mmCIF file of the C-alpha atoms, coordinates in Angstrom:
data_MODEL
# 
_entry.id   MODEL 
# 
loop_
_atom_site.group_PDB 
_atom_site.id 
_atom_site.type_symbol 
_atom_site.label_atom_id 
_atom_site.label_alt_id 
_atom_site.label_comp_id 
_atom_site.label_asym_id 
_atom_site.label_entity_id 
_atom_site.label_seq_id 
_atom_site.pdbx_PDB_ins_code 
_atom_site.Cartn_x 
_atom_site.Cartn_y 
_atom_site.Cartn_z 
_atom_site.occupancy 
_atom_site.B_iso_or_equiv 
_atom_site.pdbx_formal_charge 
_atom_site.auth_seq_id 
_atom_site.auth_comp_id 
_atom_site.auth_asym_id 
_atom_site.auth_atom_id 
_atom_site.pdbx_PDB_model_num 
ATOM 1  C CA . GLN A 1 1  ? -0.191 0.367   0.073   1.00 0.00 ? 1  GLN A CA 1 
ATOM 2  C CA . ARG A 1 2  ? 2.872  2.158   0.552   1.00 0.00 ? 2  ARG A CA 1 
ATOM 3  C CA . GLY A 1 3  ? 4.393  1.838   -2.952  1.00 0.00 ? 3  GLY A CA 1 
ATOM 4  C CA . GLU A 1 4  ? 7.201  -0.816  -1.359  1.00 0.00 ? 4  GLU A CA 1 
ATOM 5  C CA . THR A 1 5  ? 8.480  -3.995  -3.133  1.00 0.00 ? 5  THR A CA 1 
ATOM 6  C CA . VAL A 1 6  ? 7.205  -6.829  -1.556  1.00 0.00 ? 6  VAL A CA 1 
ATOM 7  C CA . ALA A 1 7  ? 9.341  -9.825  -2.551  1.00 0.00 ? 7  ALA A CA 1 
ATOM 8  C CA . PHE A 1 8  ? 8.183  -13.308 -2.991  1.00 0.00 ? 8  PHE A CA 1 
ATOM 9  C CA . GLY A 1 9  ? 11.744 -15.186 -3.397  1.00 0.00 ? 9  GLY A CA 1 
ATOM 10 C CA . ALA A 1 10 ? 13.578 -13.405 -6.600  1.00 0.00 ? 10 ALA A CA 1 
ATOM 11 C CA . LEU A 1 11 ? 10.289 -12.285 -7.741  1.00 0.00 ? 11 LEU A CA 1 
ATOM 12 C CA . GLY A 1 12 ? 9.278  -8.947  -6.229  1.00 0.00 ? 12 GLY A CA 1 
ATOM 13 C CA . VAL A 1 13 ? 5.745  -7.020  -6.937  1.00 0.00 ? 13 VAL A CA 1 
ATOM 14 C CA . SER A 1 14 ? 5.369  -3.004  -6.251  1.00 0.00 ? 14 SER A CA 1 
ATOM 15 C CA . GLN A 1 15 ? 2.869  -0.917  -7.856  1.00 0.00 ? 15 GLN A CA 1 
ATOM 16 C CA . ARG A 1 16 ? 5.601  0.084   -10.422 1.00 0.00 ? 16 ARG A CA 1 
ATOM 17 C CA . GLY A 1 17 ? 5.865  -3.686  -11.701 1.00 0.00 ? 17 GLY A CA 1 
ATOM 18 C CA . LEU A 1 18 ? 7.455  -7.029  -11.587 1.00 0.00 ? 18 LEU A CA 1 
ATOM 19 C CA . THR A 1 19 ? 11.134 -7.632  -10.741 1.00 0.00 ? 19 THR A CA 1 
ATOM 20 C CA . TYR A 1 20 ? 12.856 -10.564 -11.347 1.00 0.00 ? 20 TYR A CA 1 
ATOM 21 C CA . GLU A 1 21 ? 16.189 -11.414 -10.504 1.00 0.00 ? 21 GLU A CA 1 
ATOM 22 C CA . ASP A 1 22 ? 18.355 -8.592  -13.014 1.00 0.00 ? 22 ASP A CA 1 
ATOM 23 C CA . LYS A 1 23 ? 14.728 -7.769  -14.924 1.00 0.00 ? 23 LYS A CA 1 
ATOM 24 C CA . ALA A 1 24 ? 12.258 -5.200  -14.326 1.00 0.00 ? 24 ALA A CA 1 
ATOM 25 C CA . ILE A 1 25 ? 8.855  -4.869  -16.236 1.00 0.00 ? 25 ILE A CA 1 
ATOM 26 C CA . ALA A 1 26 ? 6.525  -1.771  -15.457 1.00 0.00 ? 26 ALA A CA 1 
ATOM 27 C CA . TRP A 1 27 ? 2.910  -3.186  -15.455 1.00 0.00 ? 27 TRP A CA 1 
ATOM 28 C CA . SER A 1 28 ? 2.182  -0.947  -17.980 1.00 0.00 ? 28 SER A CA 1 
ATOM 29 C CA . GLU A 1 29 ? 4.070  -3.165  -20.457 1.00 0.00 ? 29 GLU A CA 1 
ATOM 30 C CA . VAL A 1 30 ? 2.490  -6.517  -19.122 1.00 0.00 ? 30 VAL A CA 1 
ATOM 31 C CA . ASP A 1 31 ? 0.267  -7.976  -21.072 1.00 0.00 ? 31 ASP A CA 1 
ATOM 32 C CA . ARG A 1 32 ? -1.547 -10.841 -18.644 1.00 0.00 ? 32 ARG A CA 1 
ATOM 33 C CA . VAL A 1 33 ? 0.169  -13.343 -15.951 1.00 0.00 ? 33 VAL A CA 1 
ATOM 34 C CA . GLU A 1 34 ? -0.950 -16.693 -15.863 1.00 0.00 ? 34 GLU A CA 1 
ATOM 35 C CA . MET A 1 35 ? 0.041  -20.277 -14.474 1.00 0.00 ? 35 MET A CA 1 
ATOM 36 C CA . LEU A 1 36 ? 1.156  -22.978 -16.827 1.00 0.00 ? 36 LEU A CA 1 
ATOM 37 C CA . ASN A 1 37 ? 2.433  -26.190 -15.867 1.00 0.00 ? 37 ASN A CA 1 
ATOM 38 C CA . GLY A 1 38 ? 3.674  -25.260 -12.759 1.00 0.00 ? 38 GLY A CA 1 
ATOM 39 C CA . SER A 1 39 ? 4.902  -22.117 -13.755 1.00 0.00 ? 39 SER A CA 1 
ATOM 40 C CA . VAL A 1 40 ? 4.039  -18.354 -13.556 1.00 0.00 ? 40 VAL A CA 1 
ATOM 41 C CA . VAL A 1 41 ? 4.312  -16.580 -16.960 1.00 0.00 ? 41 VAL A CA 1 
ATOM 42 C CA . VAL A 1 42 ? 4.553  -13.763 -17.501 1.00 0.00 ? 42 VAL A CA 1 
ATOM 43 C CA . ARG A 1 43 ? 3.669  -12.538 -21.086 1.00 0.00 ? 43 ARG A CA 1 
ATOM 44 C CA . LYS A 1 44 ? 4.803  -8.260  -22.469 1.00 0.00 ? 44 LYS A CA 1 
ATOM 45 C CA . LYS A 1 45 ? 2.817  -6.625  -24.651 1.00 0.00 ? 45 LYS A CA 1 
ATOM 46 C CA . THR A 1 46 ? 5.369  -6.298  -27.435 1.00 0.00 ? 46 THR A CA 1 
ATOM 47 C CA . ASP A 1 47 ? 5.780  -8.612  -30.448 1.00 0.00 ? 47 ASP A CA 1 
ATOM 48 C CA . ARG A 1 48 ? 5.302  -12.109 -29.469 1.00 0.00 ? 48 ARG A CA 1 
ATOM 49 C CA . LEU A 1 49 ? 7.675  -13.132 -31.975 1.00 0.00 ? 49 LEU A CA 1 
ATOM 50 C CA . PHE A 1 50 ? 10.190 -11.376 -30.310 1.00 0.00 ? 50 PHE A CA 1 
ATOM 51 C CA . SER A 1 51 ? 9.553  -11.081 -27.139 1.00 0.00 ? 51 SER A CA 1 
ATOM 52 C CA . LEU A 1 52 ? 9.792  -14.299 -25.039 1.00 0.00 ? 52 LEU A CA 1 
ATOM 53 C CA . PRO A 1 53 ? 7.856  -14.438 -21.865 1.00 0.00 ? 53 PRO A CA 1 
ATOM 54 C CA . LEU A 1 54 ? 9.160  -14.757 -17.863 1.00 0.00 ? 54 LEU A CA 1 
ATOM 55 C CA . VAL A 1 55 ? 8.775  -18.180 -16.928 1.00 0.00 ? 55 VAL A CA 1 
ATOM 56 C CA . ILE A 1 56 ? 9.293  -18.978 -12.753 1.00 0.00 ? 56 ILE A CA 1 
ATOM 57 C CA . LYS A 1 57 ? 8.801  -22.231 -11.682 1.00 0.00 ? 57 LYS A CA 1 
ATOM 58 C CA . ALA A 1 58 ? 5.980  -21.638 -9.298  1.00 0.00 ? 58 ALA A CA 1 
ATOM 59 C CA . ALA A 1 59 ? 7.796  -24.266 -6.649  1.00 0.00 ? 59 ALA A CA 1 
ATOM 60 C CA . GLU A 1 60 ? 10.305 -21.241 -6.697  1.00 0.00 ? 60 GLU A CA 1 
ATOM 61 C CA . ILE A 1 61 ? 7.935  -18.445 -5.611  1.00 0.00 ? 61 ILE A CA 1 
ATOM 62 C CA . PRO A 1 62 ? 6.723  -18.306 -1.875  1.00 0.00 ? 62 PRO A CA 1 
ATOM 63 C CA . ASN A 1 63 ? 3.763  -17.533 -0.817  1.00 0.00 ? 63 ASN A CA 1 
ATOM 64 C CA . LEU A 1 64 ? 2.338  -18.387 -4.277  1.00 0.00 ? 64 LEU A CA 1 
ATOM 65 C CA . SER A 1 65 ? -1.381 -18.262 -3.251  1.00 0.00 ? 65 SER A CA 1 
ATOM 66 C CA . VAL A 1 66 ? -0.871 -15.120 -2.256  1.00 0.00 ? 66 VAL A CA 1 
ATOM 67 C CA . PHE A 1 67 ? 1.703  -13.600 -4.892  1.00 0.00 ? 67 PHE A CA 1 
ATOM 68 C CA . LEU A 1 68 ? -1.242 -14.059 -7.320  1.00 0.00 ? 68 LEU A CA 1 
ATOM 69 C CA . ALA A 1 69 ? -3.834 -12.895 -5.426  1.00 0.00 ? 69 ALA A CA 1 
ATOM 70 C CA . LEU A 1 70 ? -1.516 -9.067  -4.778  1.00 0.00 ? 70 LEU A CA 1 
ATOM 71 C CA . ILE A 1 71 ? -1.262 -8.753  -8.442  1.00 0.00 ? 71 ILE A CA 1 
ATOM 72 C CA . ARG A 1 72 ? -4.499 -8.660  -9.263  1.00 0.00 ? 72 ARG A CA 1 
ATOM 73 C CA . GLN A 1 73 ? -5.448 -6.321  -6.559  1.00 0.00 ? 73 GLN A CA 1 
ATOM 74 C CA . PRO A 1 74 ? -6.254 -2.947  -8.378  1.00 0.00 ? 74 PRO A CA 1 
ATOM 75 C CA . ASP A 1 75 ? -4.347 -1.104  -5.988  1.00 0.00 ? 75 ASP A CA 1 
ATOM 76 C CA . THR A 1 76 ? -1.141 -3.075  -7.341  1.00 0.00 ? 76 THR A CA 1 
ATOM 77 C CA . ARG A 1 77 ? -1.600 -2.076  -10.895 1.00 0.00 ? 77 ARG A CA 1 
ATOM 78 C CA . GLN A 1 78 ? -2.222 1.463   -9.899  1.00 0.00 ? 78 GLN A CA 1 
ATOM 79 C CA . GLY A 1 79 ? -2.377 3.659   -12.905 1.00 0.00 ? 79 GLY A CA 1 
ATOM 80 C CA . THR A 1 80 ? -2.417 0.971   -15.398 1.00 0.00 ? 80 THR A CA 1 
ATOM 81 C CA . GLN A 1 81 ? -5.639 -0.332  -17.503 1.00 0.00 ? 81 GLN A CA 1 
ATOM 82 C CA . ARG A 1 82 ? -6.191 -3.955  -16.709 1.00 0.00 ? 82 ARG A CA 1 
# 
């Protein structure tokens, strides 16, 4: 709520976007986040031919259910269209 990043292992969530290791993606660049074959897949809004999604094994994300609930909250993605 105060705009801080919440860590889920190597994955971070804030009102600005997602971070993973040394990568960052703004919410305005996120097309969707989905569960697929035991992994969390972050797809960007860019040309899909040249943009590979970020794929993180669900087992590597502590408190996965909290992470998924958090990214679905309107306040988390403040200032973006869903």
